C-alpha atoms as one frame of an Amber mdcrd trajectory, in Angstrom:
protein
  -8.349   6.278  -6.624  -7.301   4.317  -9.687  -4.094   3.733 -11.645  -4.951
   6.504 -14.108  -5.127   9.002 -11.234  -1.528   8.517 -10.055   0.423   6.891
 -12.897   3.464   8.524 -14.441   2.669   9.308 -18.066   4.022   9.410 -20.694
   6.413   6.589 -19.883  10.069   6.554 -20.805  10.482   3.364 -22.886  13.315
   1.675 -24.758  13.438  -0.317 -27.973  14.348  -4.005 -27.863  17.543  -3.262
 -29.819  18.706  -0.576 -27.386  22.121  -1.423 -25.969  22.561  -2.344 -22.330
  24.825   0.670 -21.873  22.166   2.988 -23.315  19.572   1.586 -20.945  21.905
   1.916 -17.941  22.679   5.547 -18.786  18.980   6.273 -19.254  18.096   4.881
 -15.823  20.830   6.949 -14.197  20.168  10.187 -16.060  16.403  10.100 -15.558
  16.606   8.834 -11.947  14.295   5.907 -12.634  14.663   2.269 -11.632  13.186
   0.580 -14.717  12.090   1.136 -18.310   9.484  -0.825 -20.307  10.678  -2.354
 -23.565   8.225  -1.763 -26.425   8.123  -2.461 -30.158   7.508   0.100 -32.893
   3.753   0.028 -32.277   4.152   0.629 -28.546   3.273  -2.927 -27.537   4.848
  -4.028 -24.271   7.513  -6.717 -24.713   9.203  -6.660 -21.324  10.847  -4.425
 -18.770  14.478  -3.723 -17.876  15.147  -2.808 -14.251  18.218  -2.040 -12.201
  18.086  -5.621 -10.965  18.412  -6.935 -14.524  21.697  -5.058 -14.912  23.299
  -5.898 -11.578  25.208  -9.006 -12.645  27.412  -7.897 -15.545  30.940  -8.941
 -16.603  31.729  -5.308 -17.461  31.497  -4.375 -13.777  32.891  -7.651 -12.474
  29.613  -8.525 -10.758  28.532 -11.543 -12.792  27.551 -14.598 -10.774  29.888
 -17.621 -10.933  28.165 -20.852  -9.996  30.064 -23.538  -8.095  31.391 -26.261
 -10.352  29.272 -28.900  -8.652  26.100 -26.880  -9.280  26.839 -26.876 -12.995
  26.700 -30.685 -12.906  23.081 -30.730 -11.735  21.764 -27.532 -13.283  19.512
 -27.442 -16.317  21.529 -26.473 -19.439  18.580 -24.419 -20.664  18.511 -22.419
 -17.436  22.243 -21.873 -17.628  21.887 -20.633 -21.209  19.200 -18.142 -20.121
  21.387 -16.889 -17.274  24.295 -16.407 -19.653  22.210 -14.367 -22.074  20.834
 -12.347 -19.136  24.285 -11.419 -17.850  26.159 -11.152 -21.172  23.450  -9.947
 -23.580  24.164  -6.634 -25.257  20.614  -5.461 -25.937  17.474  -4.715 -23.935
  15.691  -7.699 -25.473  18.398 -10.002 -24.069  18.282  -8.856 -20.448  14.660
  -7.721 -20.013  12.181  -9.546 -17.812   9.562 -10.940 -20.166   6.870 -11.924
 -17.683   5.626  -8.484 -16.699   2.820  -7.884 -14.240   0.535  -5.179 -15.660
  -2.679  -3.404 -14.712  -5.344  -1.477 -16.562  -6.047   2.223 -16.074  -9.070
   1.500 -13.897  -7.220  -0.739 -11.437  -7.794   0.518  -7.854  -4.694   1.488
  -5.887  -5.446  -1.152  -3.259  -5.181  -3.838  -5.947  -1.923  -2.370  -7.248
  -0.396  -2.253  -3.762  -1.305  -5.920  -3.282   0.313  -6.844  -6.629   3.540
  -5.025  -5.771   3.672  -6.746  -2.403   2.760 -10.207  -3.685   5.217 -10.163
  -6.596   7.926  -8.244  -4.720   8.242  -5.652  -7.452   8.666  -1.881  -7.297
   6.503  -0.783 -10.190   3.804  -1.997 -12.586   3.128  -0.817 -16.159  -0.360
   0.426 -16.982  -1.562  -0.864 -20.330  -4.398  -0.138 -22.734  -4.925  -2.667
 -25.536  -1.479  -4.121 -24.832   0.287  -0.761 -25.121   1.962   1.058 -22.258
   0.182   4.271 -21.266   1.696   4.776 -17.840   3.534   3.232 -14.931   2.685
   3.095 -11.228   5.553   2.808  -8.767   5.750   2.585  -5.009   6.565   6.292
  -5.042   3.315   7.004  -6.900   1.374   5.187  -4.176   3.073   7.319  -1.524
   2.254  10.440  -3.510  -1.393   9.370  -3.582  -1.315   8.895   0.180   0.104
  12.362   0.794  -2.378  13.926  -1.617  -5.379  12.595   0.293  -7.203  15.213
   2.364  -6.232  14.945   5.990  -8.954  13.886   8.434 -10.553  16.921   9.935
  -9.669  17.565  13.561 -12.539  17.108  15.988 -14.557  20.265  16.424 -13.891
  22.151  19.630 -17.522  21.682  20.671 -17.201  17.917  20.236 -14.076  17.840
  22.395 -15.835  19.789  25.148 -18.906  17.574  24.911 -16.779  14.430  25.150
 -15.122  15.713  28.329 -18.503  16.630  29.793 -19.919  13.175  29.033 -16.872
  11.449  30.519 -17.241  13.516  33.700 -20.963  12.718  33.845 -20.319   8.978
  33.541 -17.796   9.061  36.372 -20.200  11.050  38.546 -22.683   8.155  38.448
 -20.326   6.006  40.494 -20.374   3.353  37.749 -17.112   1.690  36.876 -16.075
   3.181  33.514 -12.726   1.435  33.034 -13.879  -0.356  29.875 -16.171   2.316
  28.444 -15.018   4.769  25.764 -16.756   7.933  24.627 -16.591   9.159  21.026
 -18.354  12.362  19.949 -18.893  13.450  16.344 -21.141  16.324  15.336 -22.782
  16.347  18.728 -23.693  12.639  18.549 -22.345  10.683  21.515 -21.179   7.099
  20.953 -20.710   4.879  23.996 -18.516   1.842  23.362 -17.259  -0.888  25.644
 -18.275  -3.074  28.560 -20.179  -2.272  31.761 -19.903  -4.360  34.898 -23.675
  -4.550  35.502 -26.928  -3.657  33.778 -27.638  -1.009  36.433 -24.279   0.676
  35.808 -24.903   0.634  32.080 -28.311   2.274  32.527 -26.844   4.908  34.825
 -24.203   5.821  32.247 -26.790   6.107  29.480 -28.989   8.375  31.622 -25.979
  10.500  32.518 -24.947  10.875  28.886 -28.469  11.872  27.858 -28.546  14.582
  30.507 -25.424  16.374  29.248 -26.355  19.660  27.506 -25.431  19.656  23.801
 -25.760  15.906  23.289 -27.926  15.497  20.164 -28.182  11.725  20.307 -26.792
   8.829  22.334 -25.717   5.730  20.415 -24.964   3.005  22.937 -22.811  -0.013
  22.114 -22.117  -1.220  25.629 -22.283  -4.893  26.578 -22.372  -6.458  30.056
 -19.340  -8.155  31.553 -20.022 -11.933  31.599 -20.737 -13.559  34.942 -17.635
 -14.959  36.566 -15.329 -12.435  34.937 -13.027 -10.417  37.149 -14.863  -7.364
  38.436 -12.373  -4.928  39.849 -11.290  -1.389  39.091
């Protein structure tokens, strides 16, 4: 699946001149955690998230740096922080370096971007304009929407049990051998203690009624390895 298959569209956006209070109300009323900031043509300029509005003097949550840190801090960085916490418009507080994806981006790539950049959502753009947004919730929705793996057919379950019983009846040690049956095809996986035991298990599997084919992936336990069980 791709971004276009799960993205939320159209996207609720805000203008760069929108007030911080307007943006905060919008996030609360629409139950969203962020809103892209776009110009009149729809071009993406930045994004305002809940995190961008956490440290505000209005709520008494602004960050106060220790006096000694102000002595070694970069004045330019301090100026940016001030604008971020005291700015009155979306353009002042928005994050400008926004990670974006195109409509054809696979969901695996998007999940990796969210994880790598520690973000909760990514705008989907076409020619620089926002056409959608993919959030962590959208990825979960895609997961739930996937068809569930079909349960093994009853005949396959019976055949698996019959093959397992046949292997044990040979007297071979089957501790490290697994049987998987799909569509009547028997897959033998694992490790046999000796070549003779491996051959006996293969013959036994072939003799079970209903087995269409035997695909053997059994190796021999190396010499010197513990042989018990």
